[in-house]
TIGU-812132 format. One record per residue (C-alpha): residue number from 1; residue in one letter; x, y, z. Coordinates in steps of 0.1 Angstrom, whole numbers. Layout:
N
+-----+------+-------+-------+-------+
|  nr | rest |    px |    py |    pz |
+-----+------+-------+-------+-------+
| NUM |    a |     X |     Y |     Z |
...
+-----+------+-------+-------+-------+
// end
This chain:
259
+-----+------+-------+-------+-------+
|  nr | rest |    px |    py |    pz |
+-----+------+-------+-------+-------+
|   1 |    m |   721 |  1226 |  1129 |
|   2 |    k |   686 |  1237 |  1113 |
|   3 |    l |   662 |  1221 |  1089 |
|   4 |    p |   667 |  1204 |  1061 |
|   5 |    l |   698 |  1189 |  1065 |
|   6 |    r |   722 |  1189 |  1043 |
|   7 |    t |   726 |  1150 |  1037 |
|   8 |    l |   751 |  1128 |  1017 |
|   9 |    l |   734 |  1094 |  1002 |
|  10 |    i |   766 |  1067 |  1003 |
|  11 |    d |   766 |  1034 |   988 |
|  12 |    d |   780 |  1012 |   961 |
|  13 |    e |   748 |   999 |   951 |
|  14 |    q |   731 |  1024 |   923 |
|  15 |    l |   698 |  1009 |   928 |
|  16 |    a |   697 |  1019 |   966 |
|  17 |    l |   709 |  1047 |   960 |
|  18 |    n |   679 |  1054 |   934 |
|  19 |    r |   652 |  1043 |   956 |
|  20 |    l |   667 |  1065 |   991 |
|  21 |    r |   671 |  1093 |   971 |
|  22 |    r |   633 |  1091 |   958 |
|  23 |    l |   620 |  1081 |   992 |
|  24 |    l |   637 |  1109 |  1004 |
|  25 |    g |   622 |  1132 |   978 |
|  26 |    d |   590 |  1134 |   999 |
|  27 |    y |   607 |  1150 |  1027 |
|  28 |    a |   626 |  1179 |  1013 |
|  29 |    d |   617 |  1201 |  1042 |
|  30 |    t |   640 |  1174 |  1063 |
|  31 |    f |   666 |  1168 |  1036 |
|  32 |    e |   688 |  1187 |  1012 |
|  33 |    i |   707 |  1160 |   994 |
|  34 |    i |   741 |  1175 |   983 |
|  35 |    a |   756 |  1147 |   969 |
|  36 |    e |   760 |  1107 |   966 |
|  37 |    g |   792 |  1085 |   967 |
|  38 |    h |   796 |  1051 |   953 |
|  39 |    n |   821 |  1041 |   973 |
|  40 |    g |   840 |  1047 |  1009 |
|  41 |    a |   871 |  1066 |   995 |
|  42 |    e |   849 |  1087 |   972 |
|  43 |    g |   826 |  1091 |  1004 |
|  44 |    l |   852 |  1104 |  1028 |
|  45 |    e |   864 |  1127 |   999 |
|  46 |    l |   827 |  1141 |   997 |
|  47 |    v |   822 |  1143 |  1035 |
|  48 |    e |   861 |  1164 |  1037 |
|  49 |    k |   847 |  1184 |  1006 |
|  50 |    h |   809 |  1190 |  1024 |
|  51 |    k |   811 |  1185 |  1057 |
|  52 |    p |   773 |  1174 |  1057 |
|  53 |    d |   749 |  1173 |  1086 |
|  54 |    l |   741 |  1140 |  1080 |
|  55 |    l |   748 |  1108 |  1060 |
|  56 |    f |   729 |  1077 |  1048 |
|  57 |    l |   757 |  1053 |  1048 |
|  58 |    d |   759 |  1016 |  1034 |
|  59 |    i |   784 |   996 |  1059 |
|  60 |    e |   801 |   969 |  1032 |
|  61 |    m |   814 |   987 |  1003 |
|  62 |    p |   847 |   984 |   984 |
|  63 |    l |   878 |  1010 |   990 |
|  64 |    l |   867 |  1013 |  1026 |
|  65 |    n |   832 |  1000 |  1044 |
|  66 |    g |   813 |  1019 |  1059 |
|  67 |    f |   833 |  1018 |  1094 |
|  68 |    e |   865 |  1027 |  1080 |
|  69 |    m |   855 |  1054 |  1061 |
|  70 |    l |   840 |  1069 |  1094 |
|  71 |    a |   872 |  1063 |  1112 |
|  72 |    r |   889 |  1088 |  1090 |
|  73 |    v |   863 |  1117 |  1088 |
|  74 |    s |   876 |  1154 |  1104 |
|  75 |    v |   842 |  1158 |  1116 |
|  76 |    m |   813 |  1131 |  1124 |
|  77 |    p |   782 |  1142 |  1113 |
|  78 |    m |   749 |  1121 |  1121 |
|  79 |    v |   745 |  1088 |  1110 |
|  80 |    v |   724 |  1072 |  1094 |
|  81 |    f |   735 |  1026 |  1087 |
|  82 |    a |   715 |  1015 |  1058 |
|  83 |    t |   729 |   982 |  1045 |
|  84 |    a |   712 |   948 |  1035 |
|  85 |    y |   731 |   929 |  1062 |
|  86 |    d |   713 |   923 |  1089 |
|  87 |    q |   741 |   914 |  1114 |
|  88 |    y |   747 |   945 |  1117 |
|  89 |    a |   713 |   952 |  1130 |
|  90 |    i |   722 |   956 |  1170 |
|  91 |    r |   709 |   980 |  1195 |
|  92 |    a |   736 |   995 |  1195 |
|  93 |    f |   736 |  1014 |  1165 |
|  94 |    e |   702 |  1024 |  1172 |
|  95 |    e |   718 |  1037 |  1204 |
|  96 |    n |   750 |  1055 |  1191 |
|  97 |    s |   741 |  1067 |  1154 |
|  98 |    v |   708 |  1083 |  1144 |
|  99 |    d |   694 |  1049 |  1133 |
| 100 |    y |   699 |  1017 |  1109 |
| 101 |    l |   678 |  1007 |  1078 |
| 102 |    l |   675 |   973 |  1064 |
| 103 |    k |   678 |   972 |  1030 |
| 104 |    p |   654 |   971 |  1007 |
| 105 |    i |   642 |  1001 |  1025 |
| 106 |    e |   605 |  1008 |  1036 |
| 107 |    s |   587 |  1041 |  1036 |
| 108 |    e |   567 |  1031 |  1070 |
| 109 |    r |   606 |  1021 |  1084 |
| 110 |    l |   616 |  1054 |  1071 |
| 111 |    q |   594 |  1078 |  1086 |
| 112 |    k |   605 |  1062 |  1120 |
| 113 |    t |   643 |  1073 |  1109 |
| 114 |    i |   631 |  1105 |  1096 |
| 115 |    a |   612 |  1112 |  1136 |
| 116 |    k |   646 |  1101 |  1150 |
| 117 |    v |   663 |  1126 |  1126 |
| 118 |    r |   644 |  1153 |  1139 |
| 119 |    d |   648 |  1146 |  1174 |
| 120 |    r |   684 |  1145 |  1169 |
| 121 |    v |   681 |  1180 |  1155 |
| 122 |    e |   664 |  1195 |  1180 |
| 123 |    l |   689 |  1179 |  1207 |
| 124 |    s |   721 |  1191 |  1189 |
| 125 |    q |   704 |  1227 |  1191 |
| 126 |    s |   701 |  1226 |  1228 |
| 127 |    e |   734 |  1213 |  1226 |
| 128 |    g |   750 |  1242 |  1212 |
| 129 |    g |   748 |  1231 |  1170 |
| 130 |    r |   774 |  1201 |  1177 |
| 131 |    n |   767 |  1163 |  1173 |
| 132 |    p |   763 |  1151 |  1207 |
| 133 |    y |   765 |  1114 |  1195 |
| 134 |    a |   798 |  1116 |  1175 |
| 135 |    n |   820 |  1105 |  1202 |
| 136 |    n |   793 |  1078 |  1214 |
| 137 |    l |   799 |  1067 |  1175 |
| 138 |    l |   836 |  1063 |  1173 |
| 139 |    q |   842 |  1044 |  1205 |
| 140 |    l |   812 |  1022 |  1189 |
| 141 |    l |   828 |  1018 |  1156 |
| 142 |    e |   865 |  1010 |  1177 |
| 143 |    k |   848 |   987 |  1196 |
| 144 |    m |   831 |   970 |  1172 |
| 145 |    q |   855 |   966 |  1145 |
| 146 |    p |   886 |   940 |  1151 |
| 147 |    r |   917 |   951 |  1144 |
| 148 |    q |   925 |   945 |  1104 |
| 149 |    e |   956 |   948 |  1089 |
| 150 |    m |   960 |   982 |  1069 |
| 151 |    h |   962 |   977 |  1033 |
| 152 |    a |   959 |  1013 |  1021 |
| 153 |    m |   963 |  1048 |  1035 |
| 154 |    s |   942 |  1078 |  1032 |
| 155 |    v |   964 |  1116 |  1024 |
| 156 |    k |   953 |  1143 |  1015 |
| 157 |    s |   971 |  1161 |   979 |
| 158 |    g |   952 |  1195 |   976 |
| 159 |    d |   915 |  1191 |   975 |
| 160 |    r |   918 |  1156 |   966 |
| 161 |    i |   922 |  1125 |   991 |
| 162 |    l |   942 |  1098 |   979 |
| 163 |    l |   945 |  1059 |   988 |
| 164 |    i |   978 |  1050 |   989 |
| 165 |    p |   983 |  1011 |   988 |
| 166 |    i |  1009 |  1000 |  1016 |
| 167 |    t |  1030 |   981 |   992 |
| 168 |    d |  1036 |  1013 |   973 |
| 169 |    v |  1049 |  1027 |  1009 |
| 170 |    s |  1089 |  1029 |  1012 |
| 171 |    h |  1088 |  1044 |  1047 |
| 172 |    f |  1072 |  1071 |  1075 |
| 173 |    e |  1095 |  1098 |  1085 |
| 174 |    a |  1091 |  1123 |  1117 |
| 175 |    e |  1098 |  1162 |  1110 |
| 176 |    d |  1096 |  1189 |  1140 |
| 177 |    k |  1057 |  1179 |  1147 |
| 178 |    y |  1051 |  1162 |  1116 |
| 179 |    v |  1050 |  1131 |  1097 |
| 180 |    f |  1054 |  1123 |  1061 |
| 181 |    l |  1048 |  1087 |  1045 |
| 182 |    n |  1071 |  1084 |  1016 |
| 183 |    t |  1063 |  1064 |   984 |
| 184 |    l |  1089 |  1041 |   966 |
| 185 |    d |  1082 |  1063 |   932 |
| 186 |    g |  1098 |  1097 |   955 |
| 187 |    q |  1065 |  1111 |   965 |
| 188 |    q |  1056 |  1127 |   999 |
| 189 |    y |  1026 |  1130 |  1015 |
| 190 |    l |  1018 |  1143 |  1050 |
| 191 |    v |   997 |  1122 |  1075 |
| 192 |    n |   976 |  1128 |  1105 |
| 193 |    h |   991 |  1099 |  1125 |
| 194 |    t |  1020 |  1093 |  1150 |
| 195 |    l |  1051 |  1073 |  1147 |
| 196 |    v |  1032 |  1056 |  1178 |
| 197 |    a |  1000 |  1056 |  1164 |
| 198 |    l |  1012 |  1039 |  1132 |
| 199 |    e |  1031 |  1014 |  1147 |
| 200 |    e |   999 |  1000 |  1162 |
| 201 |    k |   980 |  1003 |  1128 |
| 202 |    l |  1003 |   989 |  1101 |
| 203 |    p |  1016 |   955 |  1091 |
| 204 |    p |  1042 |   935 |  1111 |
| 205 |    h |  1064 |   940 |  1083 |
| 206 |    f |  1068 |   980 |  1088 |
| 207 |    t |  1092 |   985 |  1118 |
| 208 |    r |  1106 |  1012 |  1137 |
| 209 |    i |  1143 |  1018 |  1131 |
| 210 |    s |  1149 |  1050 |  1151 |
| 211 |    r |  1125 |  1078 |  1167 |
| 212 |    s |  1119 |  1094 |  1138 |
| 213 |    a |  1115 |  1066 |  1112 |
| 214 |    i |  1095 |  1031 |  1104 |
| 215 |    i |  1104 |  1016 |  1075 |
| 216 |    n |  1090 |   990 |  1049 |
| 217 |    t |  1114 |   958 |  1053 |
| 218 |    h |  1102 |   943 |  1022 |
| 219 |    q |  1122 |   978 |  1004 |
| 220 |    i |  1152 |   979 |  1016 |
| 221 |    s |  1176 |   972 |   987 |
| 222 |    e |  1210 |   974 |  1016 |
| 223 |    i |  1221 |   976 |  1047 |
| 224 |    q |  1257 |   990 |  1061 |
| 225 |    r |  1267 |   985 |  1093 |
| 226 |    y |  1273 |  1017 |  1111 |
| 227 |    f |  1288 |  1023 |  1145 |
| 228 |    n |  1275 |  1018 |  1179 |
| 229 |    g |  1254 |   996 |  1170 |
| 230 |    k |  1240 |  1013 |  1147 |
| 231 |    y |  1231 |  1005 |  1111 |
| 232 |    i |  1224 |  1023 |  1076 |
| 233 |    l |  1192 |  1006 |  1057 |
| 234 |    v |  1192 |  1021 |  1019 |
| 235 |    m |  1155 |  1020 |  1005 |
| 236 |    r |  1144 |  1007 |   971 |
| 237 |    d |  1125 |  1041 |   966 |
| 238 |    r |  1134 |  1062 |   939 |
| 239 |    k |  1158 |  1086 |   959 |
| 240 |    a |  1171 |  1053 |   970 |
| 241 |    t |  1169 |  1067 |  1007 |
| 242 |    s |  1195 |  1061 |  1036 |
| 243 |    l |  1182 |  1060 |  1070 |
| 244 |    h |  1198 |  1056 |  1101 |
| 245 |    s |  1186 |  1032 |  1128 |
| 246 |    g |  1192 |  1049 |  1168 |
| 247 |    t |  1211 |  1032 |  1193 |
| 248 |    t |  1179 |  1015 |  1214 |
| 249 |    y |  1168 |   999 |  1176 |
| 250 |    g |  1196 |   975 |  1167 |
| 251 |    d |  1187 |   948 |  1183 |
| 252 |    a |  1155 |   948 |  1170 |
| 253 |    i |  1168 |   952 |  1137 |
| 254 |    r |  1189 |   922 |  1136 |
| 255 |    l |  1160 |   900 |  1151 |
| 256 |    l |  1134 |   909 |  1121 |
| 257 |    l |  1166 |   908 |  1097 |
| 258 |    d |  1180 |   875 |  1114 |
| 259 |    m |  1209 |   889 |  1111 |
+-----+------+-------+-------+-------+
// end
């Protein structure tokens, strides 16, 4: 990692973006602004596309907040949080991210952040170019965030990142080492989660019916008794997909559906 740092600005307030861009313009030797994002989903797409060295990141944003966005990136850059919400201004951010800036950002306070950024660049060079704070930041975010119900999942489609509402999901199905999200309109997308991880993240109306499938119980159109306590569940997706329950999952299905 070397200067100037390839930098993304991500904030849903255009005035805040304009001000930050103007302030950083005086430090062209440190920051090369390569793109700007206006919400968490757009920011995630830009991070995956450009693989920046540094983010100036708002926390409260639509679609995905700053925490949710960082939890989805494949490679963690250095991060400076910039937000108007002072309840997030805690010591942990200063220890685990590059810095924390309270909006409206003042030029004198920004100078201190720039000094920290340069120090971290020197440290990363001594660490072989990697970001030594990436794991610390991810662990911090995991501890700070209350477990929230998932409302959408991000999936890759070519060069784009799509957000699929959970209400549009029919089921998840594992094939070999891969897990696929299947939508009600018959689309299928590869996801970077195991079924075990999905069980922890998905809302309660998603249930595991076999070693290879999790279904949206709100989207069952028909249930057929099979043998040995198994069931065939027909989904409401365009393909009318039929899924077989596993032997050990019959009780859970009967309890869930009050059968």
